[in-house]
C-alpha positions in Angstrom: 0.0 0.0 0.0 1.3 3.4 -1.0 2.1 6.1 1.6 -0.2 9.1 1.3 2.7 11.2 0.0 3.0 8.9 -3.0 -0.7 9.1 -4.0 -1.0 11.2 -7.2 -4.2 12.9 -6.1 -2.7 13.9 -2.8 0.3 15.3 -4.6 -2.0 17.3 -6.9 -3.9 18.7 -3.9 -0.6 19.6 -2.2 0.6 21.4 -5.3 -2.7 23.2 -5.6 -2.6 24.4 -1.9 1.0 25.5 -2.3 0.2 27.4 -5.4 -2.7 29.3 -3.8 -0.8 30.1 -0.7 2.2 31.4 -2.6 0.0 33.5 -4.9 -2.0 35.0 -2.0 1.3 35.9 -0.2 2.5 37.6 -3.3 -0.8 39.4 -3.8 -0.7 40.6 -0.2 3.0 41.6 -0.4 2.3 43.8 -3.4 -0.8 45.3 -2.0 -3.2 43.7 -4.6 -6.5 44.1 -2.8 -8.2 40.9 -3.8 -7.9 37.2 -3.2 -6.6 34.6 -5.7 -10.2 33.3 -5.9 -11.4 36.8 -6.9 -8.7 37.1 -9.5 -9.6 33.8 -11.1 -13.2 34.9 -11.4 -12.2 38.3 -12.8 -10.0 36.6 -15.4 -12.7 34.2 -16.5 -15.2 37.1 -16.8 -12.7 39.1 -18.8 -12.3 36.3 -21.3 -16.1 35.7 -21.7 -19.1 37.4 -23.1 -22.7 36.8 -22.0 -21.5 34.8 -19.0 -24.2 33.8 -16.5 -23.4 33.1 -12.9 -24.1 29.4 -13.4 -21.7 29.3 -16.3 -19.1 31.1 -14.2 -19.5 28.5 -11.4 -18.9 25.7 -13.9 -15.9 27.4 -15.6 -14.3 28.1 -12.2 -15.2 24.7 -10.7 -16.8 26.5 -7.7 -20.1 26.0 -6.0 -22.8 28.6 -6.8 -23.0 29.8 -3.2 -19.4 30.8 -3.1 -19.6 32.4 -6.5 -22.5 34.6 -5.2 -20.5 35.7 -2.2 -17.4 36.4 -4.3 -19.4 38.3 -6.9 -21.0 40.4 -4.1 -17.5 41.4 -3.0 -16.3 42.2 -6.6 -19.5 44.2 -7.2 -18.8 46.3 -4.0 -15.3 47.0 -5.4 -17.0 48.1 -8.7 -15.1 45.4 -10.7 -18.2 43.6 -12.0 -21.9 44.2 -12.6 -24.8 41.9 -12.9 -27.1 42.6 -15.9 -30.4 41.0 -16.3 -30.7 38.4 -19.0 -33.5 39.4 -21.5 -36.6 37.2 -21.0 -35.3 35.5 -17.9 -36.0 37.2 -14.6 -33.9 34.8 -12.5 -30.6 35.0 -14.4 -27.9 37.6 -14.8 -25.0 38.1 -17.1 -21.8 38.9 -15.1 -19.9 41.7 -16.8 -16.5 43.3 -16.1 -16.7 47.1 -15.4 -14.1 49.5 -16.8 -12.5 49.6 -13.4 -12.3 45.8 -13.3 -10.8 45.7 -16.8 -8.2 48.3 -15.8 -7.4 46.3 -12.6 -6.7 43.2 -14.7 -4.6 45.1 -17.1 -2.5 46.7 -14.3 -1.8 43.3 -12.6 -1.7 40.8 -15.5 2.1 41.1 -16.0 2.6 40.3 -12.3 0.2 37.3 -12.3 1.7 36.0 -15.5 5.2 36.1 -13.9 3.8 34.2 -10.9 2.3 31.5 -13.2 5.7 31.2 -15.0 7.4 30.7 -11.6 5.2 27.7 -11.0 6.7 25.9 -14.0 10.2 27.2 -13.6 12.8 24.6 -14.6 10.3 22.6 -16.8 10.8 22.5 -20.6 8.0 23.5 -22.9 7.5 19.8 -23.7 7.3 18.8 -20.0 4.7 21.5 -19.5 2.7 20.2 -22.4 2.9 16.6 -21.0 2.0 17.8 -17.5 -1.0 19.6 -18.9 -2.1 16.6 -20.8 -1.7 14.3 -17.8 -3.7 16.6 -15.5 -6.4 16.9 -18.1 -6.6 13.1 -18.3 -6.7 12.7 -14.5 -9.5 15.3 -14.3 -11.5 13.5 -17.0 -11.0 10.2 -15.3 -12.7 11.7 -12.2 -15.8 13.1 -14.1 
């Protein structure tokens, strides 16, 4: 029987936690006034059009309740708006405000550098293989 440290899913979880903790420490150190989770949602919203809250939950792999709370915070910061979907009183499109778009533009270089640090020392081919393997693991679990 494998020790827990040798289990691939445990290693993936540990890498995920380390990544989020590192990123949040860097956000805090640089005075970026949002969480990593908020950044991820802003980035998804910036790359999408006519995105509903439900679609955002699916794309971000987060539960709808936490999406609602996070969007409330982002809306208070004037980074996003909720716009009613025509002919559907219960659904809203999530849209980036000009302030939100500017926030992403100002910090994208830093976040990109952070992401590059996570794969430092890996070749382009190794990164492609890793991406393929993680995709396959995720699909196995669906």
